[in-house]
N, C-alpha and C positions, 0 to 999 in steps of 0.2 A: 230324367237324362233328356235332352230334345231329340224328337224322330228327323230326319234329314228326308226330304224326297226327295226319291230314286225319278220318278216316273210317272205320271197323270195323263186322264186318258178320258176321254168324254163319252158316253153309250150314248144308243140314235133317241134316249126323253129325257139329253142334255143332266143328264147327272154327271158329275164329275167324281171321278175316282184317283184315288193315288198309293204311288207302290212306296213305304220308307224303311228305314233302317236305324235302329236306335243302335249300331255297334258289332253286335251280334245277335240280335230277329229284326225278323222282317213284319212287316204290318202290312193293312190295304185299309188305308184309309175313303171318308167320302166328305167334301166339301158341304156343308148344310147353314142353311138361313136363317135365321130367327128374328124375332122381333129386338130389340134393342130400345131401349129409352134412351141410350146415354149415350146416343149416335146418329145422330146428324141422316136424317131421311128413316132411322128407326129402323134399318135392318143392318146383323153383325154377321157377316161370316167366319166360321170354325169349323177348322178341319175335327172328324169324330170318328175314330174308333170303329168299322165292320169286322175285325178278325184284327185281336197283337198277338208276338208272342209264337212267332211259326218260323217254319225252316223255308230258305228262298224257295224252292220247290214247290210247297204248298203255298206260300204267298203268289207266286205266280199267277199258280194254277185259278186262285180264285179272284187275281187282278184281273188278266185274259176276262174270265166267267162274267164277271160286273160291270169290266168297260166295253163288251161287244155290242 
């Protein structure tokens, strides 16, 4: 199932985090940059899980802590 991003936040170090849901559970994701030879410019961006399958309260607490 595809994760739908609800909210995005950038912390003071410039790292982007997002709060996402797949319907029943919530997750916190981080935008990662990695080398990709198939991409023009050589950099690919991909959302990767910090933690998944959480309740809304737990996900919001982690999202606010990481995005501060």
